[in-house]
NUZABA-679502 format. One record per residue (C-alpha): x negated, y, z negated; residue in one letter. Coordinates in steps of 0.25 Angstrom, whole numbers, plus 5000, padded with zeros to 4 digits. Layout:
<rs>
XYZa;...
</rs>
This chain:
<rs>
500050005000x;499550145003x;499550264994x;499650254979x;500150124972x;501550134966x;501550144951x;502750074945x;502949974933x;503549834936x;504749864927x;505049984934x;504949914948x;505849804942x;506849904937x;506949974950x;507349854958x;508249804946x;509049934948x;509149914963x;508150014967x;507349994980x;505849964978x;504850044987x;503849974995x;502750024985x;503549964974x;503749824981x;502249834984x;501949854969x;502849734965x;502249634975x;500849674972x;501049654957x;501649514960x;500449474969x;499449524959x;500249474947x;500249604940x;501749594937x;502349494927x;503249374932x;504349424924x;504349564931x;504249494945x;505449414941x;506149534937x;505849604950x;506349484958x;507649484950x;507849624953x;507649604968x;508549484967x;509649564960x;509449704968x;508949654981x;508049734990x;508249825002x;507649785015x;506449885014x;506149825000x;506249675005x;505249715017x;504349785007x;504349664998x;504049565009x;502949645014x;502249665001x;502449514998x;501849475012x;500649575009x;500349524995x;499449425002x;498649405015x;499349385028x;499049265037x;498449295051x;498449205063x;497649195076x;498149275088x;498449145095x;499449115085x;500249235088x;501749205089x;501649065084x;501549085069x;502949055064x;503649015052x;504948975046x;505548995032x;506848935025x;507549005013x;507648855008x;508648765003x;508748624998x;507948525006x;507448625015x;506048575020x;506148625035x;504848695034x;504048565032x;504348505046x;504648635053x;503248695051x;502448575057x;503548575068x;503348715072x;501848695072x;502048575082x;502648685091x;501448775090x;501848865079x;500948905067x;501748905054x;501048965042x;502148945032x;502049005019x;503148945011x;503648944997x;504048854985x;505448814981x;506448934977x;507648904968x;508248774974x;507548784988x;506348694990x;505048754993x;504148715005x;502948724997x;503448634986x;503848524996x;502448535002x;501748524989x;502448394987x;501448334997x;500248294989x;499048394992x;499848495000x;499248624999x;500148745001x;499048844998x;498148885010x;497248995013x;497549085025x;496349025033x;496848885030x;498248915034x;497648965048x;496848835049x;498148745046x;498948825056x;497848805067x;497748655064x;499248615062x;500048735064x;500848755051x;500648765036x;501548785024x;500848865013x;501248945000x;501049084995x;499749104989x;498849204983x;498449254997x;499749235004x;501049304999x;500549294985x;501649394980x;502749294986x;502049174978x;502349244965x;503749304968x;504149164975x;503949094962x;504549194953x;505849204962x;506049054960x;505949074944x;506849194943x;508049154952x;507749264962x;507549174974x;508749214982x;508449364984x;508449404999x;507249514997x;506449414989x;506649294999x;506349395010x;505049445004x;504649305000x;504949235014x;504449345023x;503249385015x;502649245017x;503049245032x;502449375034x;501149335028x;501149215038x;501049325049x;502149245057x;502649275071x;503949215068x;504849175057x;506149095056x;506949095043x;507948985039x;508849055029x;509748955022x;511048975016x;512048875009x;512148784996x;510748744996x;510048875000x;509749004992x;510849074999x;512249004999x;512949095010x;512549135024x;512749285021x;511649285010x;510749195019x;510949295031x;510549415022x;509249345018x;508949305033x;509149445037x;508149495027x;507149395030x;507249415045x;507149575044x;505949575035x;505249465043x;505349545055x;504949675048x;503649615044x;503349565058x;503849425059x;504849385070x;505849325060x;507249255062x;508149175052x;509149065053x;510249045043x;510448895039x;511448825030x;510848755018x;512048685011x;511348555012x;509948505009x;509048505022x;508648355025x;508848245015x;507648275006x;507648374995x;506348394986x;504948424989x;504248294993x;505448224999x;505748355008x;504248345013x;504448195017x;505748235024x;505048345032x;503948245036x;505048145041x;505648265049x;504248295055x;504148145059x;505548155066x;506248085056x;507148115044x;507948055033x;508647925038x;510147935039x;510947855029x;511847745035x;513247775038x;514047735026x;515247645029x;516147695017x;516147845018x;516447935006x;516348065014x;515348155021x;514248235015x;514748375017x;513548445010x;512448425000x;512248544991x;510748564990x;510848654977x;511148534967x;510048454973x;509048564972x;509448594958x;509348454953x;507948444960x;507448564953x;507848514939x;507148384942x;505848464945x;505848504960x;506048654957x;505448764949x;506148844937x;504848924934x;503848984944x;502648894947x;503248774940x;502948644945x;503948564953x;504048414955x;503848394970x;504448254970x;505848294966x;506748284977x;508048234983x;508348154996x;509748165002x;510248035007x;511448095014x;511648215023x;512848315027x;513848235036x;513448095031x;514548005026x;514347945012x;515047845003x;515247854988x;513947804980x;513047824992x;511747894988x;511548034994x;510348084987x;509048034982x;508348114971x;506848114969x;506448144955x;505548094943x;506048114929x;507048144922x;508048064930x;509248144936x;510348174925x;511848134928x;512148284929x;511048304940x;511648184947x;513048244947x;512448384951x;511748314963x;513048244967x;513748374968x;512848414979x;513448314989x;514748354996x;515648255002x;516848275011x;517448245024x;516548235037x;517448345043x;516948445032x;515448425036x;514848565039x;514048535052x;513748685056x;512348715059x;511348745048x;510848865055x;511948975054x;511249105059x;509949165065x;509549295059x;508649375068x;507949515067x;508949625070x;
</rs>
């Protein structure tokens, strides 16, 4: 920043946003720099995040937040011959969403370069980094030169925020999860686009999900998020577009870190979970599988975090044995839970059973998952 540094106390900055006032670019810079340098207490960061969650941010504030988070670390740079082929995808997440794992190598096979800076799980949504760390020895921390070598060699890599790459987001990301401030449009926009800006992308596609298993339950809320992401992405110089897709049911048949990795590998091999045999005596048709109860039980078993930086159990997971539109009979197994100890309680079993919605085959919602495309105006 040019000129004199703004002088303001953290409590005053928090009060200003708490009372619904707009933060100046200098004040946003002051806050993000303090987060990066850890000169602000975690409780003050949490208070600011909650104030932003409650009061929101105008587009100018959101853009300033995104840029400051992006500039909190170094930006990746690529050879001139890669111009136009460095691309990425980001999903706002949902239960069983492991699309990034097979998509990145698939794009690389088409000649693209994908330097995906990803994140850990937030709230009930699974984190790509958590999934990858279920692979013994997988290293999500790579230096910029090593990232370039990996892209040059195989075309894609998936890494996490670090002390040199968007370090402010690394801090804010963890505290958002612990303070229930995940579903804030300015904070999501800042987190997602700052990482993608640091990647120096040519193009970015965003999968913004809505429904029972997503952060946002209705399409209107998802549309507002998509518009914010697309606007800020294009303003920082990335050709950005978004799709809105339904997330009422889990994606695929596996839910949990290690089992989702295995399912992704099967996808890359051109295979997938085997279909269940058609049942002779039919109870009904699976209309929906509500992902939220599944995620909540798995989190209690140890698959999620309740405190920033807490360890998670990568082996906890669930495997769906049925899919929407399938006929099932009373007593047929529909889910397999991977857990250690303690065993599932009766209440947890009942809670899980409530995730399965059975009805007539005529009631199945077979509309496309992708509902809209959000493009820059």
